[in-house]
N, C-alpha and C positions, 0 to 999 in steps of 0.2 A: 504494500500500500504506500502510495506516495504521501508524504507529509507536507503540510503547509510550510511555507518558508518562514512564517512568523513564529516566534517563540514567546509564549505567554505563561504567566503564573497560573496554576490551576488550583483554586480553592474548591473544597467540596460544598455541595448545596447545603449540607447540614451546617457547616461552618458559616456559610453566608447567612443562613437563617438566624443563627445565634448572634452574629454581628449586627443584624438588624435591630436587635433589642437595644443596642447602645446608640444607634444612629437614627432610628425612626420607629415605625410601628412594630410592635412585638408579636411574634408568633406565640399564641397563648398555649402553653403546655400545662400550666397549673394556675388556678385562680390567684390573682395577685392584686394588690392595691395600686401598683405603679404602672399598670397598663394605660395606654393613652385612650381616653374616652371621647366619644363623638356623638354629634347629632346627625351629621352627614359626612361624606368623604372629604369635604373641604376643611374639616377640622383636623384631619390627619396629616402628619408629616409624611412626605413621600420617601420611600427607602432610597438609600444611596446606591444600592445594587440595581442596575438597569433591568434585570430580569424580572423584578418584582414591581408591584404597584400596591398602594394602600387601598383597603376597602373598609367600610364601616358596617359592622354586622351586629346583630343581636347575639348575646351569649348568655342565655338564661341559666346555663349550667354553672357559670362562673360565679364566685362569691363576690358579686359587685352590687353596690347599692343602686338599684334601678330607680329609686326615687330621685337620684341625682341625674343620671343619664342611663338610657336603656341599651346603648350600643358601645362597642369598643373597636379600636383600630387593629387590624391584622394585615400581614403582608401575604399576598398571593402572587403566583406566577402571572405575568401579563398574558393577554390573548394576542397572539402574533399571527397575522395573515401570512399564508405561504403560497398564494397563487401568484406566480411571477408576472402574470399579465396585469395584475393590479399595481405593479410597481412601474416607475418611470422607465422609459426606453434606455436611459443612461444608467439605470441601476445595475450594479455588479451582479446581483442575484438574477435579474431578468436576462442579462447578457449570457450568464453561465447556463441558464436553463435553455435558452434558444440555441445555444451552441452545441447542445448534445443531440445527436441524431441516433437513429436505431442502429446504425452501423457501428456505433461505439460499444454496443453490447454483444457483438458477434462472438460466436464460439467456434470459429474456423479451426478445424483440426483438433478440437477439444471436446467433441461430442462425448457425452457420458461422464465428463468431469463434474465436480461439484459446481452448482450454479449454472450448468449447461443442460440443454435438452438431452435425452437419452440417445444412444446411437440408433440410427435408422434401422428399424426392424430388430433392434436388440434392447439392451438394458443400459445400466450405468457401470462405471468403473468399479473395481473390487472395493467392497466396504461401503458402497453408496446404494441408495434406493431412490425411487421416484417419489417425491413428496406430493402434498395435496395440490400444488399448482403445476405439476408436471415437470418439475426440475429435479435433476439428480442432486441428492443431498445426503448429509450424515443422518442416519436413523435417529428420530426423536430430537432433532436439533431445536434448541430453544428459540433461535432466530433463524427462520427458514431462509434458504438461498433462493433468490429470485432471478430469472432471466427474462428479458422482454426484447428480443432482437427481431420482432416482427410487428407489423402495424396493428395486429389484433389487440395489442395492449392499450391502444387509445390513449386515455388520460394518463397512463403510467409513463409516458415518455418523460425523461429527465426526472423520474421519481427519486433517483439517488441525489440529484441536486437539491430537490425540494426537501427531502428528509434531512440532508446534511445542513441545509439552511436552518432547520429547526434544532438539530442536534448542536450545531455550533453556537447558536444564540443562547440556548439554555444550559450549555456545557453538560449535556446529558445524552448519552448514546442511545437511550431508549425512546427519545422523542422522534416523531415522524410527522409528515404533513398529511392531513386528512383532506383528500380532494373533494369530499362531499361538503364539508363545512368550510373548506378553504383556510383552515387554521392549524397551528401546531398543537400536538397533544402527545402525552405519553402513550406508547403503543399498547394495544390490547390484543393478546393472542387469539381472542375469540372473534376478532373482526377481520374482514378481508384486507389483504395488502392493498395499500393505496386509499383505504377508507378507515384508517386508524389502526390497521393490523400491523403486526411485527414482521420484519423481514429485511434482508439486505440484498441489493442488486449485485449480481456477479457479472464479470466479463472475462472471457478466456479462462474460466476456472478459478478466478480469484475475486475477492470483493472489489467493487468499483474503486478506481483511484480517486474518485470524488470524495470519499469518506476520509475524515480525520478524527481520530479518537480524542475525546475530551480529556483523556489522561495525558495527551501530548500537547494540545493547544486549547486554550480557553481564554476568552477576553473578559470574563466576569471580573470585577463588577461593572465593567464598561462595555457590555455587550451592545452591539448596534446592528440594525438591519441594513445599514448603509455600508458596513464593512464585514461582510460574511466570511466565514472560514470555510475554504474548500481546499482539496488537494491540489498540488502543483500542476496536475494535468488539466485543470480548468483554466481557460483563458478568460481574464476579466479586464 
């Protein structure tokens, strides 16, 4: 896998959430007197970490005097749109998505390899089996291998770019782009790939070079949709 050329510090999301307690709204783990209280979101300080936004919610389970105020500030992940066509034509994200063609996912001379279709009239390479989407894969893989090197995949063109856009912003490799909602979300293994389901696009038997692990590169707390993280194979 090609790695992005940028080198960034990688904080964990748990650490980020803890840090928010000292910089802005607190993630409520236990009832406390020092949580920030609110009547609406305008009363909340915005988190310093760009992945989060403040929300004002009711918390009847917390030991808070509701005669003073009925709501408290908490930090939640932002809702980030991942339809590249909704971004400006000069956006690095849109340029990267439009630059990926189906030929980029070819499995020439690698039929039967992981992430590739089975050999014509045959099966997969030793140790692999055909998964639920018709791709050769490791049996029982937590993250299914996906290949879409034909036009039948429709909206899944550049799905690796869209998923990496979400992964890079949230510094979480479980995030994907849901094409139905047009927004980033944590993947759900019970949903179809491209509609919030889990999976990684493969090409020539290896994961797409678009992907960059959040263990290697992470922009948080300064994540930005204007400066997405992609592998070096993506022209921006």
